[in-house]
N, C-alpha and C positions, 0 to 999 in steps of 0.2 A: 637690108644690110647693104651699105654702099661698097660693093665689092664685085668686080667683074671677073674674078678668078675662074668662074665657071666656063668662060670662053675658051680657056686653055684646054678644056676637056672635050672640045668639039669632036676631035678624032675618036676618042674612046666612047663618048656618049653616042656618037652616030652609029657605031657598030653595035651598041647595046641599047638601041633606041626603043626596044620593046619593054625596057625594065623600068619599074618604079620602086620607090622605097618609102615605107611608112613606119611610124612608131606604133606600134600598138603596145612540180618536178616529179617528173615521174620518179618511180623508185629506182633503186640501183640497177645497173646493168646486170643481166642474168648471171648469177653465180660469179660475178666479177671476172668474166671471160677476158676482159682487157684491164690493164692497169698502166697508166702513163706516168710521166715524171711529175705531174701535178700532185701526186700522192705525197711528195716531200714538202709541199708548201704549207704555210700556216693560214692563208686566206680561206675562209669558209666557202667563198665562191669558187676558187680554183679547186678546192677539195671536192666540191660537188661534181666536178668534171673528170675526176681521176680515173673513172672506169669507162669513159667514153672510148669507142674504137678509134677516135681521132688521136693522132700522136701529138698531143698538145705539148708546147713548151711554155714556160713562164717568160715574161718579158726579161730579156737579157742577151748578152753577147753570144751565147751558144746558139740561139735560134738564128741570129743574123749571120753568123759565120757559116752555118749550115746552108742558109739561102744563097750566100755568095758562092760557096764551094760547089753547090749543085745547080746553080743558076735557076733558082725557083723564086716565084713571087711569094711574098708574105701574106698570109691571111690572118689579120688581127681581129679578134672578137672580144669586145669590152662589155662588161656588165657588172652585176653585183648580186650577192647571194639571195636577196629578198625580192628580186626583179621577176615579176610574173611572166612577162613575155620572154625573158631569158629562159625561164623554165620551159615555156612552150616550144621555143626553138631547139632547146636541148632534146626534149622528148621527141620532137618530129624529125630533127636533122642530125644532131650531134650523137645521138644514140643509134642512128641508122648505119648499119655496117657498110652498105654500099656507098653512102656519102662519105663515111669515114675513110674508106679505102681510097676513094677518089681524091680526097683532101691530102692524104698521106703520099699519094703518088705524084701529085702536081703542085703542091704548096708546102710551105713550112708554116704550121699553124701555131699561133700564140694566143693564150688566154690571159686576160688582164682584168684585175679587180679595180674598177674605177675609184672605189673608195680608198684603196691603198695607194693608188697612183693618180690622183686628180690632175697632176701636171701633164701626164701623158694623155689622159682622156680629154683634157681641154684642147690640146693641139688638134687632135683628130676629130673631135666634135665640131670645132670651129671650121675645120676643112670641109667636113661633110655638109654643114649648113651653108657655107659659102658656095659650095659646088651644087647647091640646091638638091641635095640627095637625102634630105630629111635629117632629123635629129631626135635622138632618144636611145633607149637601151632595150635590147642589145644593139650595140654599135659595131657594125662589121665593116672593116676597112681592108682593101687590097693595096699593098704598097711594095716598094722595092726593098732590097736588102740594106739600103742606106736610109731607111725609115721615111721615104717620100711617098705620100699617098697618091693613087691615081684613080681609084674607084671605090665605091662603098654604098652603104645603106643601113637600114635598121633590120626589122624583122622580115624575113622571107619565109614563106611556106615551103615545104620540101619539094612540092611539084607545082607547076604552073596552074593557076586557077583564077577565074574572073578577070583575065587580061593581065594579071600580075605574074611575072616570071617566078618559077620555083628556084629554090636555092641550088638544086642540082644543075639547072639550066644556066644559072649565073656562073657557077664554077666552070662549067664546060665552055662558056663563052670566053671567060677570062683566060683559061688555060690555052684555048685556041689562039687568042690574040697574043699571048705571051710567046707562043711558038712562032707565029707568022709576022707579027708586027712589034717585036720587042723594042727595036730601036726607037720607033715612034712613041711607044709607051714611056720609055725612059726619058725621052726629050720632053714629053708632056709632064711627067712627074717632076723633072727639074724645074719646069716653068711654074707648075703648081706650088712647089715648095718655095720658090723665090717670091711669088706673088703673096703667098700666105705669110711669109716672114715679114714682108713690107706692110701687110695689112695689120699684123698683130704687134709690130714694134711701135711703141709710143715714144715720142720725142717731146722736148719742152715746147711751150706754146708756140705754135707756128705763126708766121706773119699773117696778120688779119684776123686771128682768132682772139676773141675777147677773153680775158681772164674770168674765172668764175666769180660771181657776185652773189650776195645773200638772196637776191631776188630769184635765183634759179630754184631755190627751194619752193617758193610760193607758186612759181609758174608750173613746175612739175606736179606739185600737190593738186593744183586746180585741174590739170590735165587728167590726172588719175580720177579725181572726184567727178569729172564730167562723164566718166565711163560707168558710173554707179548703176547697179541693178536695183532699182527701188522696190522690186517685188521680192527678190530672193536675197538681197544683200550681195556684197562682193563687187569687184570692179572689172569683171570680165564675163564672158559667156562660158559655155561648156567647152572642154572640161574646166572645172573650177579648182584652182589651187588657192591655198590660204593666203599666199603672198604677204606674210606678216610685215615685211619691211616696207612695202608700198602702203599698207594700211596704217602702219605706225607713222609714216611720213605725212599722210593726210591728217592724222590725229594731232601730230605736233604742230603742223602749220595752222590747223584750225584753232588750237589752243592759243597760239601766239596772236592770232588775229581776231579772237572772239567770235569765230564762225560756228555757231551752234548747229547749223544745218549739216555742216561737214562732220562735226563731232557725232551727230546723230547717225550719219551714214556709217561711221565706224562702229558705233555701239550696236546698231541693228545688224551689221555684218557679223559681229561677234556673237550675237544672240542666235542668228540663223545657223552659223557654223556649228555652234554647240548643240543646237537642237537637231541637226541633220544626222544622216547615217554616216557621214564622214567622221563623226565623233562616236566612239565606242560607248554607247549608253549604259552598258553593264560594267565593263572593266576599266573604263577611262582611257584617255589618250586619243590622239587624232591620227587618222590615216593620212596618206600622202596627198590625195586629192579626190575630188568627186568627178565622176565621168559625165554627170549631167549638170544643169545650171541651177539645181535646187539644193545642192549639198546632200542629196539623198543617197545615191549609190556610190560607195567609195571604191577607189583602188585600195584594197584592204591593208597593204603593207604599212607598217608604222615605223617612222624614221626618228632617231634621236634628235636630229637637227631641227625637224619641224616642231617637235614638241617643246624643245627648249625655247625657240623663238615665240611660240604661241603662249607659253607661260608668261613671258615678258609682255606680250600684247594684252593678255587678259588682266595682268596686274595693272597695266596702264589704264585699261578700260575701267577697272575698279577705282583707281585713284581719281580719274577725271569725272566719274559719275557718282561715286559713293555707293553704287548698287552692289550688294553682297553677292548677287548671282555670278558676277564675273570673277570674284575672289573664289567662289566655290568651284568654278571650272578649273582655275589654276590649281586649287587643292586636289581636285580629282585627277588632273594630269600628273601631278606629283605623286599621288597615290599609286598610279600605274607605273611610273618610272621607278620609284623606290621599291616597288613590289616585284616587278617583272623585268626591269632593265638595269639592275644593279648587281654587280658581283660581290662576293663576300668581302673583298678588300676595299670596296667603295668605288671601283671603276664603273662607268656607265657603258652598257652594251650598245651596239650600233643600230640594230633594227630587228623587227619581226616581220616574217613573210606574210604575203597575201594568201598563200596556199596552205592548206592542211590536208594531209592524205591525198595530195595531188589535186585538190579541189579549191578553187579560189573562194574565199569567204565562208568555207564550211564551218570554221570554228566560231564565227560571229553571227551567222544567220539562224533563223528559226522558222519552222513551219507552224502553221496555226494549230495543227493537230498535236504537235509536240508540246506546245504551250498549254493546250487544254488538258493534256494528261498530267502536266507538271503542277499547275496552279489550282488554287481553289476557284470556285465559280465566280466569286466577286473579284479576285485578283485577275483572273483571266479576262473578265469583261472590261476591267479598267485598262489592262495592258493592250488589249485589242484596239480600244478607242484612242488611247493616249499615244501609242506608238504606230498606229496605222497598219495593223496586221490584217492581212487578207488571205482568203483561201488560195488564190493563185500566186501570191507573193509579188515582190517588186524587183527581184534580182535574178538574172540568168547569165551564166558565164558562157558567152558566145565563143570563147576560145577553146572550150572543152567539147570534144566530140560526144561526150555522154554526160551532159550537165545534170546536176541535181534539180528536181522540180520543186516548185512552190516555196521558194526561200524568201524570207522577209528580212530586209535590213531594218533595224529599229530606228525610227525617226519621230521626234515629237511633231505631231501634225498641226497643233494649234498653240502658237506662242503665247496667246493671250489667255489660255485656259488657266484658271486659278484652282488649284486642288484644295479641297477641304481638308481638315485635320485627319478625318477617317480615310480619305482617299490617299493622302500622303503616306499614311501608315500602310495601306494596302500595297501601294507602289513600292515602298521600301521592302516589304516582305516578299513581294514578287521578284524584285531585283536580286535579293539575297538568294532566293531559290534558283534563279537563272544563273547567277554567278557560280553557285556551287555545282550546278549541272554542267556549266561550261568547263569548270575545272576538271571534270572527268573526261572531257573530249581530248583528242590528240591535238596538242598545241601546234601552232605554226612554227616553222623553223626559226630558231633564234640565231642571228649573227652575233656571236659573242666576242668579236674582236673589240678592243678598246682603242678608239681613235682620239688622239690628243685634241684635234680641232673640234670635234663634236663634243668631247668632254668639257672643253673650255666653254662652249656655249651653255651647256647644262649647268656647269659650275656657277656661271654668272646668274643664270635664272634661279637656281636653288638658293643662292646667297641673297638675292633680292627678295625672294619669297619669304625667306626666314624672318626678315625684318618687317616687310609690309604686312605679312600675315601673322607676325609675332608667334612663330612656331620654332622653338629651339631644336626640334628634331631635324628640321631642314638645315639649320646651321651645323648641326653635327654631321649631317650627310655631306655638306659642302666641305667641311674640314677634312673629312675622311677621303673624299674624292681627291682633294689637292694632295694629301699625303700619298695616295696611290700614284698619282701622276708623277710626283717628285721621286718616288721610289722606283717606278717601272719605266718611265719615259725620260727622265732627266738625269744626265750624267754631270754631277757637280764638278768633276775634275776638268772636263773639257767644255763645260757649260753648253752642252748639246741637248736639244729637246727633240726626241724622236716622235715619229708619227703614229705608229701602230704597235700595240702589245696584244699578244694572244698566246695562250697555252705556254706561258713561261718565257716567251721570247719577244723581243722588240725588233723592229726592222731597222734599216739604216737610212731611210728616206728622210730628206730635209724639205719640208713644205712650209711655205709662208703661213698658210691658214692655221697650222698647228701653233706656231709661235704667236700669231696675232690673237687667236681665240683664247688660248690659255692666258695670254697677257690680259686680255679684256676680262676674263673670268676671275683672275686673281685680283684685279683692281676692284671688281664688284665685291669680292670677299673682304678685301681691305675696307671698303666703304661700309660694309656691314658690321665689321668688328673693330676697326681702327687699330688692329694689331700690327705693329711696325714690321714684323718679320714678313708679312704678306707684301707690303710695299717694297721691301728690300728684294724679295724674290721677283716681283714685277719688274723692277729696274734691271735685274740680271737678265731676265728673258728679253726685255726690250733692247738691251745692249746687243744681245746676240741677233735679234731680229734685224736690227739696223746693219750690223756687220755682215750678215749672211745674205740679205735680200735687197737692201736699199741701194738704189742707183743715185749716188751723190751728185753725179753730173746732170742727169736729166730729171731726176725725181722719180718717185714711184717705187714700188716693190715688185721684184720678180716673184713669180709663183713658186719657183724652186731654186735651190741653192747653186746648182751647176748644170752643165749640159752634157755630161759624159754619156748619158744614154737617151738624150732628147734630140729632136730635130733642131730645136732652138729654145731659148728661154722666152717666157711670155709674162707680160704684166696684165693680169686679169682685170677687166673693166666691166664686169657684169655681176650684179647682185641678183642671182636667180633664187632657186629654192634654198641655196646656201649663200650668204653674203660673201662677196669677194674678200680675199685677204687684204687687198688695198683699203677697202672701206672699213673693215674692222681695225686695221692698223691706224688709220687716220683718227678714228674715234678714241682708240686707246692712247695714242700720242697726245691728243688734246687734253685728255683727262690727266695724264701724267704731267703734262706741262703745267696745268693749273694746280695740281697737288704739290709739285716740287719747285715751281717757278723756274723751270728750265725752258728758256726761249728757243733752244735748238730743236726741241721736240715739236714745238708749234711751227717752226720754220719748215721742218721736214713734212709735217702734215700739209701745210700750205702748198709746198712744192709738189706734193703728190696730187692734191686736188687739182691744181692747175695743169698737171700733166694730162689730165682727162678733161680739160676745158671744152674741147670741141665735142666730145661725147656727151658731156653734161648739158651743154648749151643746145645741142641738136636733139638729144634723146635722153633727157634726164631720168626717164622711167627705168633706164638700164642700171642706174646707180642710186636707188632710193635710200640706202643706208648711208652712203657717203654724203648725200644731201642733208641728212639729219644732223650731221656734224657742223654744218655751216654756222649756226648761231654761236657755237663755241669758238669757231675759227675766226669769225668776223666781229664778234662781240666780246664782252667781258663775262666769262662764266661766273655763276654764283658759287661762292665757296662757303661751306658751312664748317667752321673750325670748332671742334669740341674738345675742350681742355680736360685734363684730369685723367683718372684711371679709366681706361676704356672698358674694363671688365665690370665696372660698377653698375648697379641698376639705374642710377641717375644718368650715366652716359648712354646706356642702352635706350632709355626713354627719349633722350634727345636725338640719338641716331634714328630711332623709329619715327620721330616727328618729321625729321628731314626726309627720310625715305618715303614717308607716307604722303608726301606732297608731289603732285605731278609737275616736275620741273626737269625736263631732259638736259638742260644746259647747266646742271649743277654738279659739284663734286663735294664729297664729305671727307674730312681729314681730321686727324688728331694733331696734337702739338708735340709729338715725340717721333723719333726715327727720321728718315730722310725726307721730311716735308719741307715746304718753303720756310725760309728764315723768318718771315713775318709771323707765321703761325706760332713759331716757338716763343715769340715775345708776348703772346696773349696769355693772360693769367686767369685762373679760376676765381670766382667770387666766393668768399666764405669757405674756401678749401673744398668746394663742391664742383663737379663738372659743369661747365658753362659753355653755351653756344654763342659763337660770333658768326653772323651772316654777312659776308663781305662781297664786294664787287670791286676789283682793282684794289686800291688802297683805302677805299671807303667802306666802313662797317656800320651796321645797325648797332644800337646799344646792346651790350651783352645781356643774355637772358638765360634763365634756367627753366623756362616755361615752354613746353612743347607747342602749345597753341600759338605762342608768339613766333616761334621758329616757322611754323606753317604759314603764318600771316606774312612774314618777311619774304618767304619764297613764292608766294602766290604770283602767278603770271599775269602781267598786265597786257592789254591789247597792243599788238605790234612791238612787243618788247624784244 
């Protein structure tokens, strides 16, 4: 990171030179001896800490006023409810009465759910990474009453060990410095905040910076491809994250250039991920990442945003290869999401924990003895060899002072093994028994809040899957989800889209990612159904997204709508585990521009992309999703206009033909509602739905044949 801000911490760091920071639930406090103000919150993460002896405050003016009045530093602890190391630090430190008493005496302590307030989290995560103090959750930040950080880190053990300072020692050092060197700390905090603001503020293309060109996509894709792990798949070492946007960028660029070797890299990566322990072989769904380089031992938490993006990736792998195994993975992930991650109203839950009964992976792992007692002799023999089950196991939770022994994470150990018909039957029977036994275990904690941003991602994935996999139950789930979002998170009077709903209440937070991802998901639903009301709603959301977040002078979108409780506003420029709001907004704007022929949308997308020109040109891997939009930005997108009644079987067949062709730079639209004027001039042949495949004002001959639609959309090399 090109950022010298850490120099301004010379004073504080020198006095704390023995400290390092690294990323790496117990039951309720005894008889609820303590209850703090977090008991009134809706966030599952904050509620988890309601009985800590720490006098926690939620993020808000009350905490900052108290810090000013009492002249105390703020201790801000950021995490989320399914974060394993957050649970470890709670168990070790925040439930410790001595540590709680010290925090209450010397600090004003704030707990923040990063999923509810990604805008706050982003500012302080950027600060800690820039200050070379680590990055990850729990994220612990010491700052002044005016929200300026001066020190922090991630997980600290309660007492010093192995050369690493304990949390208690950190607190004592900070409290002493605040008493004896407060003036210097405040001066350094001012300098840090100023440098951080300069670093995070993006301006229009600076002198000497070349605007973004289509070649940036190929350059970055090849850089990613050069990091390919030919043995295990993926494009990094341990720990291994799915990185679906990076993988998708490699695939799209490879398809454009006819690079079969790079396509094979993506397909092998998809096979290895789905065969590994990071994938729940019994219940379906992907965990957040693998701690090793083989996709074997997962960090067991399951996040909605990962699974949404991976559904899209596996659908693409299926379309590019025609291999049903990738479609089956997408179906299996959807089976998990619709079974375990969907509420009665159709909203998608946020995440499931890594821990069950205070033990990481306990819900998912198996001992060899347990399987032997559960399965028939033939089933057991097959499961042992197929999933690599051993006496000693392959997973130990090193964060647990009393880990469970001999646990096995299930992982397909031979990708090339072909099961006979009888073996497939045995495996299916064994998996059914294992699933039923799992159902009797104590499930991991479910974070049941509904986030608009993540729901938008899953809405899009389910909508695509409904057509690509030709499953009407998925389309019903997508429609139900959108109805839920419109009822619970959208205020039609003020045209406001809120971020979080839980337990009958929505929040008041305005986040770009919510608008951008819901917009993208609704566009996907429109392209699956051609129902004009979805396009109308997309345009309403888009109008508000631009009004609330877009910087018309410099370009780009701010992550949040205002600065009332923020140090400053940020334009996020990083597609990490979740794609940035800017990247999602660019893709959605380009699709809307192509569907409605609104050139302003395309101009806003171009201005946004060029705002990040230096970032893209120097470190394109930071914005892989934004780079995937470049073919639509710099070329003419393919438009498939389908005339006639969108609810008819004939229209559905044509939509499916278009959706079943791997062509990322296409849009699908009907000829009714707020679509481009040209589409409305196109007529049906013989009064039956008809498809027109167009680029610019040039169209292929109209057709009612799905195979012809697919042929017209087939990608040519370097197209």
